[in-house]
N, C-alpha and C positions, 0 to 999 in steps of 0.2 A: 428932275431926278427922283426917283422913289428908294435908292439905296445902290449898295455896292457888293460886290462878291469877288474873293481872290480867287484865281484859276489855279487848278490842282497841277501835279507833274505831268498829269496826261493833256491836259489841255481843256479838261473839263470844267464845268462851274453850275452852280445851282443857286436859287435865291428865292424866296418866300416873302410876299409882300408883309411890313409890319403890323399893317392895318386892313381893314376888310377893304376890297376896293366896291364900287357901286353896281349896280345890275347896268348892264348896257356894254357897248362896245369900247375894247381898250386896244389900243395898237401900241406895243413895246417894242423899244429900240434900245441898242446897246452901244456903248463906246468903251474901246480898250484902252489902257493906260500901261504903259511899259515901265518898269522900275526907274528909267532916267524921268519919267514923267512925259513923254512923248504920246499924245493922245491919237488915236485913230479917227478915222471919219466914222460918221454913225451908221449904224447897220440900217438893213430894210426892215419896214415894220413888220410886226408880227402880230395878227389880228386875233384877239381873244374877245369872245362875248360871253359875257357874265350874266346868269339867270339863276336867280334864287328863290324865285318866286312859285310856290306851287300851283299848278291850274286849276281852276274852278272844277268843282265835282261834277261828273258826267250823269247823265241820266239814262233811265231805262224807260223807254217809251211804249214800247209794244213787245208782245210775246205772241207768235202767231203759230197756231195749229194747223198744219197742212196734211194731217193725215187720218185717215178713217171717215166714218160718215159723217159726221161732224167737223166743220174746220172753222178757220176764222180766228180771228183776237181773243186771247186767253186775258180774261180779268183778275185782278190778283185775288187768291182764295179760291179760283177754279179748279176742277179736276179736266186734266188732260188725257187722251192717248198718245199722244206725239213725244215720243222720248226725245226727239232732234227738233226742238220747236226753233222758230227764227226769232232771234232776239234782236231788238234794234234799239238806238237810241242817239244820243247827241253828246258832242264833247269839245275839248279845243281843237280846232283845226291841225289835222296833220299831227296829231297826238297818237299815242299809243294805248287802249282802254283793255285794262286786265278784268278779266270777269270771273266773279266769283260765285261757287254755290254753297252756301252753310259756310262762309270762310274759306273755302279751299279754292284755289284757282282752277280752272278749268279750261281757260285758253285766253287769247288775246284777240284784238281786232285793231285795224287801223284806221282811222276817221279820215275823210277825205277833207279837202279844200273849205267844203261848208261845215265840217264838223260833225257829219253822219258817221254811223257806224254800225255793221250788221254782223252778227256773229250766230254760228251753228253748233252745237256740241258735239265733238268728237272725241271720243267715243259716244254713243247715244248715253242719256241720263238714267239712271237706277229708277226702278219704281219705289214711290214714297213721295214724302215731302220735300220739297226744294225750297230755297229762298235765296233767289239771285240779288247780288249786286256788282258795284263796277267802281273801278280806279281808274282816272287818266294819270297815263306819265307822259311828261313834255320831252322834247329833243334833248334837253339838256340833265334827265334823269329826275326831276322833280316828281312826286307821286300827290295825287290829291287826296282829299278825304273823300270816303265811300259816297256813292250815289244814293237813291233811294233804292227802299228794297222792294224786290217784287217776289212774291210766293206763290207758289202752286200745288196740287197734289198730281202727280204721275201714277196711272194704273193704266200700263201701255197693254190692252190686250187681255184676253184670258181669262178666265173665271176659276171656279173649284176644279173644275175638270179638262178646259182647254187651255192649252199653250198658245203662244203667240210668236211670230217673226217679228221682230223690229226692224232687219234690215240685212243687208250682205255687204261685207266687205271686200271691197275691191284694191288686192294690192299689187297688180301690174303698172309700171309706167305709164304714162297716159291719162291715167284717169285713177288716180288713187283716193279712195274715201269711200263713204257710205253710199251702197244703192238702196234703191227705194223699188217697190213693185212697178214693173213695166220699163225700167231703166235698162240701157246697154252698157255692155262691159267686155273686156278682151281680156279678162281674167276667168280661165274655165274650171277653176276650182274656188270660187268666192266662198268666204268664211261666213255662214249664217249665224245671226245673234237673234237671241229672243228671250223671252221670260215663260214661266212657269211656276206650279207651285214649287217651295224648296224642296229639295233632294228628291224631286220626280223625276223617271225615266221616261226623255222626251224621244220619240221614234220618227226619224225623216224619211219622207218620200220623195222621189223626184218623178215627175209624170207617172204618177200613179203607183210607182214601183217603190218597195220600202228598201232604202240602201244605208241605215246606220242609225244610230241611236246615240245619246248623248244625256247625262244626269245633271238637272238644274244643281246650280250651288245652294247654300244655305239661304242665301238672299234672293233665291228664284231666278237667277240667270244663267244661261248656257249659251255655248258656241258650238259650231260643228262646221268641219271643211269636207267636202267631198272627197273620198279616198281616190278617186280617179279623174281624170279631165272630162268635162264635159263637152260635148260634140256641140259646134255651132247650130244657132238655131234658138227658138223659145222654148224655155224649161219654167215648169210650173212646181213650187216646193210647197209641202205640205208637213205641219208639225203636229203630232197628236201623241196622247200619253193615254196609258190604260190603267184603271184601277185596281 
């Protein structure tokens, strides 16, 4: 016995142990005693697994650039042109890994039975410095201390005069997510996303025909959606600016 509780007029009761229970399996049962002192049979057990120990810190083992002419692993401190690098590491098996960029959460990934996890940023990262860290959260909700830091610089295409197209966002069910060059999509109006110099006017062409323009933000990001549906087939998008 670890305590007792009085049943209220609606038949409900609640009880909190006076002392902390140890981590592990606990099978709770109850016996009801009426005012005359008659005791019921013992209830079926109710299993609660207590886990108050935080998981070990996860690791960020690799960041892979798979865009542009130079691809492969990014080393800490490197410069990359991939706004959606593949980030991977290890953590407690079947836990949730929370990924942060400069202390701000940018997404979550689930580890497999071997503790491996993989994450690709959506939406794409912005140009500039990035410092990635991660924390692991176990099934009980305990959160670990931060992982190792992994920093790099992102310059996603473009220079003083040329903008870049980072990717296109597919918003139609079946494959919702970022598209890259050569991908297939069932979205006839995918949203293009890219970078340019701050506040520049970016002109968009589809298959050699100018179809619209958009102004880059103060941080150099821009997005644009075709005003009409594109027909099935291959389409080449080009972004340009005029000084």
